[in-house]
N, C-alpha and C positions, 0 to 999 in steps of 0.2 A: 906104574901103579895108578889105578883109578881111585877117585874119591867123589863122594857126593857131599856138597856143602850147602848150607842154608844161610841166605842173607837177603834182606829186603823182602821177606815173605815168600821167596821163591827158592827152588832147589836147582843146583847146577851140577852136571857131571863134568869133572875136570881131571886133568892129568898134569904132571910136571912139565913146565916149559910152555904151557898153553896160555893164550891171551883170551880173556873173557870180558864181555861188557855186562856189568851188573848194575843194579840200582845204585843211585848216587851215594857215595860215602864221604864222610868228612876226613880231611887229611891232605897234606901237601903232596905234590908230585915227587915220587922217589921214596916216600915213606913206606915202611912195612905195615902189613895188615895180616890178621889171622882170622879164621872162619870157624864156625861150628861145623863139626864133621859128623855126618850121619852114617857113612859107609866108607870103608877102605878095603881094597882088594885088587888082586891081579886075576888071572884066569883060574887059579887053583885054590888060593887061600882067600877067604873073605871074612871080614868082621863087620857086624851090623850093630848099631847102637839102638837103645830103647829110650828115648829117641836119639840122644846124643851119645856118641862113642867116646868114652873116657880114655884119655891118654893118647888120642890121635890128634895130629896137628896138620893143618894145611895153611901154609904161609904164602904170602904174595907181596908184590910191590906195585904201587899205584903208578900207572904210566900216563894217564891223561884224564881230564874231566871234560866232557863234551855233551852235545845234545843229538838225539836221533833225528832222522828226517821227519818232516811234517806229515801228520796224519790228518786228513780233512773229513768232514761229515756235513750232511745237509739235513735240516728239519724242514718239512714242507706240509702244508695243509691245503688241499684242493679247494678252490672256489672261495677262499678267505683272504687272498692277497697276502699270504704269509709264507716267506721263504727265508731261511737263515742258514748261512754257511759259516762253519767254524773250523778252527785248526788247533792242533796241539803238538808241541815238541817236548818229549820226555828227556830229562837229564839222565846221564849215565856216567859211570866211572869205568875206565878200562884198566884191568888188573892182569899182571903176568904172574902165574903160579910158579913160585920158586922152589917150594919144598912140600912133599907129601910124605908123612911118616906115621906109622902105627906102632904102638908098644904093646 
């Protein structure tokens, strides 16, 4: 069964047993989390919320807190002796989806 969840201002298509890297969440490793559900369905039967689907649950378990690889960028202005290199590493939480249910 597939579900679309919303967390951290983004939407993710998930299924049961899948591991997903999402925006950083508060919580200890191994603790359960639940998500806002926008859509639940398989190939034949689909339920869509407006915007959130009432009675649907997507539950998961926090596996790890980590950081993505570094993304670098450069600012440059010609003939002005200005060059700036910067980098950023975004925090994320890895979650395993344990249960997808719709009522």
